[in-house]
C-alpha positions in Angstrom: -1.4 54.2 -7.6 -2.5 53.2 -11.1 -1.2 49.9 -10.6 -2.6 48.5 -6.8 -5.7 46.7 -8.8 -3.3 44.4 -10.8 -1.0 43.8 -8.1 -3.3 42.8 -5.9 -5.2 40.6 -8.4 -1.9 39.0 -9.3 -0.9 38.3 -5.2 -4.3 36.6 -5.0 -3.8 34.5 -7.6 0.0 33.2 -6.4 -1.6 32.8 -3.0 -4.6 30.9 -4.8 -1.9 28.6 -6.9 -0.2 28.3 -3.1 -2.9 27.3 -1.6 -4.1 24.5 -4.8 -0.4 23.3 -4.3 -1.2 22.8 -0.4 -3.6 20.9 -0.6 -2.6 18.9 -3.9 -1.1 16.4 -1.3 -5.2 15.1 -0.2 -5.2 14.8 -4.1 -1.9 12.8 -4.2 -3.0 10.0 -1.5 -6.4 9.1 -3.6 -4.2 8.8 -6.8 -0.9 7.2 -5.0 0.8 9.6 -7.3 3.7 11.7 -4.9 3.1 15.5 -5.2 5.8 16.8 -7.0 4.7 15.0 -10.5 1.1 17.0 -9.9 3.6 20.8 -10.0 5.6 19.3 -12.3 2.7 18.7 -14.9 0.3 21.2 -14.0 3.2 23.6 -14.4 4.6 22.4 -17.7 0.7 22.4 -18.6 0.1 25.9 -17.7 2.9 27.2 -19.5 1.9 25.6 -22.8 -1.8 27.0 -22.7 -0.1 30.4 -21.2 2.8 31.1 -22.8 3.2 34.5 -21.1 4.1 32.1 -17.7 7.6 31.2 -19.4 8.4 34.6 -18.9 10.7 33.7 -16.7 15.1 33.6 -17.5 16.3 30.1 -16.8 19.3 31.9 -14.6 15.7 33.2 -12.5 15.0 29.4 -12.6 18.3 28.1 -11.0 18.6 30.4 -8.6 15.4 29.9 -7.5 15.6 26.1 -7.5 19.6 26.3 -5.3 17.4 28.1 -2.4 14.8 25.5 -2.2 17.2 22.6 -2.6 19.6 23.9 0.3 17.0 24.4 2.6 15.4 20.9 1.3 19.1 19.8 1.7 19.3 21.2 5.6 16.1 19.5 6.2 17.1 16.3 5.2 20.2 16.2 7.1 18.7 17.8 10.0 16.2 14.3 9.9 19.4 11.6 9.6 20.7 13.1 12.2 24.9 11.4 13.0 22.9 9.2 15.2 21.0 7.3 12.4 24.0 7.7 9.8 26.4 6.7 11.9 24.2 3.2 11.0 24.6 3.2 7.5 27.6 6.3 7.2 29.8 3.7 5.0 26.5 2.9 2.5 25.5 6.1 2.1 29.1 7.8 0.9 29.6 4.5 -1.1 26.4 4.5 -3.2 26.5 8.3 -3.3 30.3 8.9 -5.0 30.4 5.9 -6.7 26.9 5.1 -7.8 26.4 8.6 -9.3 29.6 8.0 -11.2 28.9 4.5 -12.4 25.2 5.8 -13.1 26.1 8.6 -15.2 28.9 6.3 -16.6 26.6 3.8 -17.7 23.5 6.4 -19.0 25.8 8.1 -21.5 26.5 4.9 -22.7 23.2 4.0 -23.3 22.5 7.1 -24.7 25.5 7.0 -27.4 24.9 3.6 -28.4 21.4 2.9 -28.5 20.4 6.7 -29.9 23.6 7.2 -31.6 23.9 10.7 -29.0 27.4 12.4 -29.6 29.5 12.0 -26.3 29.5 15.4 -24.5 24.9 15.1 -24.8 25.3 12.0 -23.9 27.4 12.9 -20.9 25.1 15.6 -19.5 22.2 13.2 -20.0 24.0 11.1 -18.3 25.2 12.9 -15.7 22.2 15.0 -15.3 19.8 11.8 -14.7 23.2 10.0 -12.0 21.8 11.9 -8.9 18.2 10.7 -7.2 16.5 12.9 -5.8 15.8 14.3 -1.9 12.7 16.3 -2.4 11.2 13.8 -4.6 12.9 11.1 -1.8 11.8 13.1 0.9 7.6 14.0 0.1 7.6 10.0 -0.6 9.0 9.1 3.0 8.1 12.1 4.7 4.7 10.3 6.4 6.2 6.7 6.4 8.4 5.3 8.6 10.9 2.8 8.0 12.7 0.8 9.7 16.5 -0.7 9.3 18.7 0.3 7.5 17.2 0.9 3.5 15.2 4.8 4.9 18.2 5.8 5.9 20.8 4.5 3.2 17.2 6.0 0.5 17.7 9.4 2.6 20.9 9.8 2.9 21.9 8.5 -0.7 19.2 11.3 -1.9 21.3 13.9 0.0 25.2 12.7 -0.8 24.8 12.1 -4.1 22.8 15.7 -5.5 26.8 17.8 -4.6 28.1 14.7 -6.0 25.7 15.0 -9.3 26.1 18.9 -9.8 29.7 19.1 -9.1 30.4 16.3 -11.9 28.1 18.0 -14.6 29.9 22.0 -13.1 33.0 19.7 -13.9 32.1 19.1 -17.2 30.6 21.9 -18.4 34.0 23.4 -17.3 36.3 20.7 -19.2 33.8 21.3 -22.3 36.3 24.1 -23.3 39.3 22.0 -23.3 39.9 19.1 -25.0 42.1 15.6 -24.7 43.7 15.3 -21.6 43.1 19.5 -20.5 39.4 18.3 -20.1 40.0 15.1 -18.1 42.3 17.1 -15.8 39.9 20.4 -15.7 37.1 18.1 -15.0 38.8 15.7 -11.9 40.2 18.9 -10.4 36.8 20.7 -10.2 35.1 17.3 -9.0 37.4 17.0 -6.1 38.0 20.6 -5.3 33.7 20.7 -5.3 33.8 17.6 -3.2 37.0 18.1 -0.1 36.4 21.9 0.4 32.4 21.4 0.4 32.3 18.6 2.8 35.1 20.8 5.0 32.9 23.5 5.0 30.4 21.6 6.1 31.9 20.2 8.8 33.1 22.9 10.4 30.2 25.4 9.4 27.7 22.3 11.0 29.5 22.5 15.0 30.0 26.0 14.3 26.2 26.9 14.0 25.9 24.0 16.8 27.8 26.2 19.0 26.3 29.2 17.7 23.0 28.5 19.3 23.7 26.9 22.1 25.4 29.7 23.5 23.8 32.3 22.0 20.8 34.0 23.2 18.3 36.0 21.4 15.4 38.1 23.1 12.8 36.7 20.9 12.1 33.1 20.7 10.9 33.5 16.7 14.4 34.2 16.0 16.3 31.0 16.7 15.1 30.0 14.1 15.4 32.6 11.7 18.9 32.4 12.8 19.3 28.9 11.7 18.0 30.1 8.3 20.6 32.6 7.9 23.2 30.8 9.0 22.7 27.8 5.8 22.6 30.3 4.0 25.7 31.7 4.9 27.7 27.8 5.2 26.4 27.4 1.3 28.1 31.3 0.3 31.4 30.0 2.3 31.3 26.4 0.6 30.7 28.4 -2.8 33.0 31.1 -2.7 36.1 28.5 -2.1 35.4 26.8 -4.9 33.3 23.9 -2.9 29.9 22.0 -3.4 27.5 24.1 -1.2 24.8 21.7 -1.8 26.9 19.4 -0.1 28.1 21.8 3.0 24.8 22.5 4.4 23.4 18.7 4.2 26.5 17.9 6.4 25.6 21.2 8.6 22.4 19.4 8.6 23.5 16.1 9.9 25.9 17.6 12.3 23.0 20.0 13.8 20.4 16.9 13.4 21.3 15.7 17.3 22.1 18.9 18.8 19.8 19.7 21.7 19.6 23.6 22.2 16.9 25.8 22.9 13.5 25.8 20.8 15.2 22.6 18.8 11.7 21.4 18.2 10.8 24.7 16.7 13.6 25.0 14.4 12.7 21.8 13.7 9.6 22.6 12.1 10.7 26.0 11.3 13.0 24.4 8.7 10.2 21.7 7.9 7.8 23.8 6.0 10.4 25.6 4.1 11.1 22.8 2.9 7.4 21.4 2.1 7.7 25.1 0.4 10.9 24.8 -1.8 9.4 21.6 -2.4 6.3 23.3 -4.2 8.0 25.9 -5.4 11.1 24.4 -7.0 8.8 21.9 -9.2 6.2 24.5 -10.2 9.1 26.7 -11.5 11.0 24.0 -13.3 7.9 22.7 -14.6 7.0 26.0 -16.2 10.3 25.8 -18.6 8.8 23.0 -20.0 7.3 22.8 -23.0 5.6 19.7 -23.7 4.6 21.0 -27.7 8.6 20.1 -27.9 8.9 16.8 -26.7 8.6 14.4 -30.2 11.1 17.0 -31.7 14.0 14.9 -32.0 12.5 11.9 -30.4 12.9 13.6 -27.7 10.1 11.4 -25.4 10.4 8.3 -27.3 15.0 8.1 -26.0 12.9 9.6 -22.4 11.2 6.6 -22.2 13.2 4.7 -23.5 15.9 5.5 -21.1 13.8 5.6 -18.0 13.0 1.9 -18.8 16.6 0.8 -18.6 17.8 3.2 -16.1 14.5 1.6 -13.7 14.5 -2.1 -14.3 18.5 -2.5 -15.6 21.3 0.1 -14.5 20.0 0.7 -11.3 19.2 -2.6 -10.0 22.5 -4.2 -12.2 25.4 -1.5 -10.9 24.4 0.3 -8.0 22.9 -3.3 -6.7 26.7 -4.8 -7.1 27.7 -1.4 -4.7 25.5 -2.3 -2.7 26.7 -6.4 -2.2 29.2 -5.4 1.0 26.1 -3.7 2.8 24.6 -5.7 5.1 20.8 -5.9 3.7 18.1 -8.6 3.1 16.7 -9.4 0.5 13.5 -7.4 0.1 15.7 -4.3 1.6 17.8 -4.3 -1.4 15.2 -4.4 -3.9 13.1 -1.4 -2.5 16.3 0.8 -2.1 17.5 0.1 -5.9 13.7 1.1 -6.9 13.0 4.0 -4.6 16.2 5.8 -6.1 14.0 8.6 -7.8 14.6 11.2 -10.1 13.3 14.8 -9.6 14.6 18.6 -9.3 17.8 18.3 -9.2 18.5 15.9 -12.7 15.7 19.7 -14.1 18.1 21.8 -12.6 21.1 20.0 -13.7 19.5 19.7 -17.0 18.8 23.6 -16.5 22.8 24.2 -16.3 22.8 22.7 -20.1 20.3 25.1 -22.1 22.2 27.7 -20.2 25.4 26.7 -21.2 24.0 27.2 -24.8 25.4 23.7 -26.3 23.8 22.3 -29.1 20.9 20.7 -28.7 20.4 21.5 -25.4 16.6 22.0 -25.7 16.6 18.4 -26.7 18.4 16.8 -23.7 16.5 19.4 -21.7 13.2 17.1 -22.9 14.8 14.1 -22.2 15.4 14.8 -19.2 12.3 15.6 -17.9 11.0 12.7 -19.6 12.8 10.7 -17.8 11.6 12.6 -14.6 8.0 12.7 -14.5 8.4 8.8 -15.4 10.1 7.9 -12.0 8.1 10.4 -9.6 4.5 9.0 -11.6 5.7 5.4 -12.0 8.8 4.4 -9.3 7.5 6.5 -6.9 3.9 6.1 -6.9 4.7 1.7 -6.5 7.2 2.3 -3.9 4.2 1.4 -0.8 3.4 -1.5 -2.6 7.2 -2.6 -3.7 8.1 -2.0 0.3 5.1 -4.1 1.2 5.9 -7.0 -1.6 9.5 -6.7 -0.2 9.1 -7.2 3.6 10.0 -3.7 4.2 8.3 -2.7 7.0 6.7 0.6 6.9 4.1 3.0 8.7 2.1 5.7 7.6 3.2 7.8 10.7 0.2 10.1 11.5 0.4 13.7 12.5 0.5 15.0 16.1 -1.4 18.8 15.9 -2.0 18.6 19.4 1.8 18.9 21.7 2.3 19.3 25.6 5.3 21.2 26.6 6.9 23.4 29.5 9.4 26.1 29.0 12.3 26.4 31.6 15.0 29.1 31.8 18.1 26.2 32.3 18.7 22.6 30.0 17.1 20.1 31.5 20.0 17.3 32.9 18.4 14.0 33.3 15.2 14.7 31.2 15.1 11.4 28.7 12.8 9.8 26.2 11.9 5.9 25.1 10.0 3.8 23.2 8.6 0.8 24.6 10.2 -2.1 22.3 8.1 -5.1 21.7 9.7 -8.2 23.8 11.4 -5.8 26.6 11.1 -5.9 30.0 8.1 -2.8 30.1 6.5 -4.5 26.9 3.1 -5.5 29.3 4.6 -4.7 32.8 2.7 -1.5 35.2 4.9 1.0 36.3 4.9 -0.4 39.6 6.3 -3.3 38.7 9.3 -2.2 36.7 13.0 -2.6 37.6 13.3 0.9 37.5 15.6 1.9 41.2 15.0 5.3 42.6 16.6 7.0 40.4 14.7 7.5 37.4 10.8 8.9 37.5 8.2 8.0 34.6 6.8 11.3 34.5 4.5 11.4 30.7 3.4 8.5 28.7 2.2 8.6 25.2 0.3 5.8 23.7 -1.2 6.3 19.8 -1.0 10.2 20.1 -3.1 10.4 23.3 -1.5 10.6 27.3 -2.4 8.5 29.7 -2.7 9.3 33.1 0.8 8.1 35.0 -0.2 5.8 38.0 1.4 2.9 39.5 -0.9 0.6 38.0 -0.7 1.6 34.3 0.1 -0.7 31.9 3.7 0.0 29.2 2.8 -1.5 26.1 5.1 -1.8 23.1 5.4 1.0 21.2 4.4 3.6 24.1 6.6 6.6 24.4 7.7 7.4 27.5 9.4 10.6 28.9 11.6 10.3 32.5 14.3 11.9 34.5 16.7 10.5 35.2 19.4 11.3 38.2 22.1 12.4 36.1 24.4 11.5 38.9 23.0 7.7 38.2 24.5 5.8 36.2 21.2 5.0 34.6 22.0 1.3 34.0 17.9 0.1 34.6 16.4 2.1 31.6 17.6 -0.8 29.8 14.1 -1.8 30.7 12.3 0.1 27.7 15.6 -0.8 24.9 15.5 2.3 22.4 17.6 5.0 25.1 16.5 8.9 22.3 17.7 11.5 24.0 15.5 14.8 23.5 
């Protein structure tokens, strides 16, 4: 019993730190700096002030961040869904794979020729810095709704290129023991295996999970979200055991599940959204504890990192990824927005920990360089994303939270319940409900405007942006609902 008081103090301090981390989002909004940057830098400073905080083994940090990223990627996949993905699937796959590879190669070339780094550390740095980060991208765009394809491309790329970058790093480290052509084939084979197996397990797991949550009832509401979480880690474990990318598997599974109608779907989405926010805090905090700010001057790590960060943001990504984006239909403002908003974050630092754990010569310098690039990307690039979106003419609006809900529980899945959003210029915009050409097969039951519930009367006039919940007769074609445009089924 002698350790009860010290343990209680430790629990209280950890909880207080977590509370500060949650509240830091308000500070982040005021400073216009993404919250992950605050977690990362605060943890790095704390680890220098209190060296005892760096007692966590690097392997434990990797496992913690791996779990956090799996949760973040699954939640991001659910947020995208198959319908949104369909509008930009080709661009996402193309940029997520080819963009990652050319970025890794370009950064490696710059690190080798500008700073005289050997090819192995240069390739490791390039590979670590190639993928964009879902935690940062989702955090920056989390409360902002981006119209058009650019937002979908950004979110999809950040989820798709992480498995590519991680698989590429694993392949490089696996090939480091080989030499010549054997090393190349080892790396290519390992990378291809990770991608193919990860995608296959993700597709199978996503459809299997969809059937599981729809057809197997549980005795308690709280168990539904827990079942989904457990299934996510089963999918990750199966893919990893089969030598595939577990991250790609859970991301693909999330996309498949995103548009599935299932019992307690809203509760499942809220649960995973909360876990993803917690995962973001934990990932950046524990990664920050592995960094020593005092070591940054060693080997000119901060100078190298700063130069690479500037070149990556202003030359490498705009030029190379910009060329890859040419076949994609985007207006110039959207292109600039996508190219600028490819933010680095937890994944590059996680890849840096793989280098640290490998024991390769110069691993600490490589890790410090990666940290400097990530800090620049999160603070400078991430902080300017809203400003650039405005200047580039990319429609971005802040989505205010809606803490109050209105709902009805039913034992059976409702047929014909459909949600519409009134589009500007549509037949419903500025028209009273009694004058809508809906026929007898559509009944409007709820109208929400600016987060407020409106009384539904025959003379209630709809406006652009209104959310309309209607019951459509399943036996009818429902063609009259085109007056709203933009159908979004629950």
